[in-house]
C-alpha positions in Angstrom: 76.0 97.6 122.1 77.5 94.7 119.7 78.7 97.2 117.1 80.6 99.3 120.0 82.7 96.3 121.1 83.5 95.0 117.6 84.5 98.8 116.6 86.6 98.7 119.6 88.2 95.4 119.1 89.1 96.3 115.5 90.8 99.4 116.4 92.6 98.0 118.9 94.0 95.4 116.3 94.7 97.9 113.9 96.7 99.9 116.3 99.3 96.8 116.9 99.7 97.1 112.8 100.0 100.3 112.3 101.4 103.2 114.4 99.5 106.1 115.8 99.7 109.2 114.7 99.8 110.1 111.1 100.7 106.8 109.8 97.7 105.0 111.3 95.6 104.1 108.1 96.1 100.5 107.3 95.7 100.2 103.4 96.2 97.3 100.9 98.2 98.9 97.7 99.4 97.5 94.1 102.9 99.2 94.7 104.7 101.6 96.9 106.2 104.5 94.7 109.5 105.8 96.6 108.3 104.8 100.0 105.8 108.1 99.6 102.5 107.0 97.4 100.7 104.0 97.7 99.0 103.4 94.4 95.3 101.7 93.8 94.8 100.9 97.9 91.9 99.6 99.4 91.0 98.7 102.9 91.7 95.2 104.5 88.5 93.3 103.5 89.1 90.9 106.5 90.0 91.4 110.1 93.9 92.0 110.8 95.6 91.3 114.0 99.1 91.6 113.5 101.6 92.1 110.8 101.4 88.5 109.5 97.6 88.7 109.1 97.7 92.4 107.6 100.0 90.7 104.9 98.0 87.5 104.4 94.5 89.9 103.8 96.5 92.2 101.3 98.0 89.0 99.6 94.7 87.4 99.2 93.7 90.1 96.8 96.9 90.4 95.2 98.1 93.5 97.0 100.8 94.9 99.4 100.2 96.1 103.2 100.9 99.6 104.0 100.4 102.2 106.7 99.6 105.2 105.0 98.7 109.1 106.4 95.5 109.4 104.4 93.7 107.5 101.5 92.9 110.1 98.7 91.1 108.6 95.4 92.5 105.2 95.8 95.9 106.4 96.3 97.6 106.1 99.9 99.7 109.1 100.7 102.6 109.1 102.8 103.0 105.3 103.6 105.5 103.0 105.1 105.8 99.2 105.1 104.1 98.0 108.5 106.2 96.2 111.2 105.9 92.4 110.9 105.2 92.2 107.5 107.7 91.4 104.7 
């Protein structure tokens, strides 16, 4: 039961950061190539609740926040800059 509540909370928090639909995967990446590919990406290591917390979670490990279609081999495919980040 606890896991379900935590998973539901985390999903709701992520939805506020990345749009629903195809760009729904929040990733921390080294760089964004032409607004299409995020390189050397990983999932945020801490909880994210909004654009600022997403940016801070990625900055803590030296990466930039991106919302991507799908992570493939540590690359984010079709990425965009999340709302509320700089």
